[in-house]
C-alpha positions as CSV (number, residue, x, y, z in Angstrom):
1,M,131.1,124.6,200.4
2,K,127.8,123.4,199.1
3,Q,126.2,122.0,196.0
4,Y,126.7,124.3,192.9
5,S,129.6,126.2,194.5
6,V,132.3,127.1,192.1
7,V,135.9,126.2,193.2
8,K,139.4,126.5,191.9
9,I,142.0,123.8,192.4
10,V,144.9,125.4,194.2
11,S,147.0,122.3,194.8
12,L,146.8,118.5,194.3
13,N,148.0,115.9,196.7
14,K,146.7,113.0,194.7
15,A,147.6,111.9,191.2
16,F,144.3,111.3,189.4
17,V,144.5,108.7,186.7
18,H,142.4,108.8,183.5
19,T,141.0,105.4,182.6
20,D,138.3,103.9,180.4
21,Q,136.0,104.3,183.4
22,S,136.7,108.1,183.7
23,F,134.2,110.7,182.7
24,G,135.6,113.4,180.5
25,S,138.7,113.8,178.5
26,R,141.4,114.4,181.1
27,T,142.3,114.5,184.8
28,P,142.1,117.5,187.1
29,Q,145.0,120.0,187.1
30,V,146.0,122.9,189.3
31,G,144.2,126.0,188.2
32,D,141.1,124.2,186.9
33,I,137.8,125.7,187.9
34,G,134.9,123.4,188.6
35,T,131.4,123.2,190.1
36,I,130.5,121.0,193.0
37,V,127.7,118.8,191.6
38,E,127.1,116.7,194.7
39,V,128.1,116.9,198.4
40,Y,128.8,113.8,200.5
41,D,129.9,113.4,204.0
42,G,133.3,115.1,203.7
43,A,133.7,114.7,199.9
44,Y,132.5,116.4,196.7
45,D,131.8,115.4,193.1
46,I,133.3,118.2,191.1
47,E,132.9,118.8,187.4
48,C,135.1,120.9,185.1
49,C,133.8,121.9,181.7
50,D,135.3,123.7,178.7
51,E,134.0,127.0,177.2
52,N,131.4,125.0,175.2
53,G,130.0,123.2,178.3
54,I,131.7,119.9,177.5
55,T,132.9,118.0,180.5
56,L,136.7,117.9,180.8
57,W,136.6,115.8,184.0
58,L,134.2,114.7,186.8
59,E,135.9,113.4,189.9
60,L,135.2,112.7,193.5
61,F,137.4,114.9,195.7
62,E,138.2,113.9,199.3
63,P,139.7,116.6,201.6
64,S,143.1,115.0,201.4
65,D,143.2,115.1,197.6
66,G,144.1,118.8,197.4
67,K,143.3,122.4,198.3
68,L,140.3,124.0,196.8
69,E,139.5,127.8,196.8
70,L,135.9,128.8,197.0
71,L,135.1,131.3,194.2
72,Y,131.3,131.5,194.2
73,I,128.7,130.0,196.6
């Protein structure tokens, strides 16, 4: 997977917590579709937006956080 790839969350192994420091209005959920906005060594910043382009969540995903399905490169 690379920057701007579109992915779907198939499963989560981590309970993400929404805090005052979180970006967006909620945490990731199984079935959400997001875009990889940055690629790090083995991790990804993924953003999920609603139909109006408003960010629902932006989170750093480590490989152990869950399973992602690549939808578009």
